[in-house]
N, C-alpha and C positions, 0 to 999 in steps of 0.2 A: 718540219714537224714542230708544233708549238710546245714551248717549254712552260711547265706549270710554275707559277711564281706564288709567293705568299699572298699577293694581292688578288690573284684569281682563284685561289683555293677557297672552298666554302668554309666559313667560320663554324667551328663546332660550339654549340651552346653548352654552357656549363650546366651540369646536372643540378636539379633543384635539391635543396637539402631535405632530408626525411623529416616530416613533421613529428613533433614530440607526442601528440595525441591525435588520433583519427577523428574525423568528423562524426562517424557513426557512434563512437564512444560518447562524444559530447551530446549527441541527440538522445542516446539511451539514458544518460544521466539526467538530462532535462526531462525526459518522459517519466522517469522514476520519481524525480522530485515533484513534478506536477501531480502524479498519482498520489504521492504521500500527502501533499497539501490538500488534495481533494478528499482523501479518505479519512484523515485525522479527525475533523469535526464530526463526521458520521460515526466513527468508532467511539469517540468520547460520549456522544449522545446515546448510543446503544448501551454503553456501559452504565451510564446514569439511569437509563430506563430499567435496565436489569436490576440495579440496586434498589430502585424505588419499588419495583414489582416484588422483589424478595421481602422488602420491609412491609409492604402491604399484606403479603401472604402470611408473614409471621404475625402481624397484628390480627388478621382475621382468624388465624388458628388459635391465638390466645383469647380472643373475645368469645369463642364458642364455649370455652370453659375447660376444665381440666381433662375432660374425656374427649375433647375435640380432636387433638392430634391423633389419638389412637383410633378414633372413628374414621378419620380421613385415611390413615395408613391401612386399616383393615378393610376399607371399602364397604362400610356398613350402609345398609339401605335406610332411607328416611322412614321414620316411624309414622304410622297413620294417625 
């Protein structure tokens, strides 16, 4: 009967160390950073357009005269 020796025994591989962070976490963070970089200029532009539209509406209401805002608020019909 053959005797098992250290040379004939299969070598056991050392277990891999557990990674500090998983690849799916890195991919998720990269996706979120890319989405933020893609959305930020659009959000800034939308905010600027909103501010310009509000300023234009205020200017238009002031140019109508002192009764303009109340006419707009009450929904007055145009006079013939």
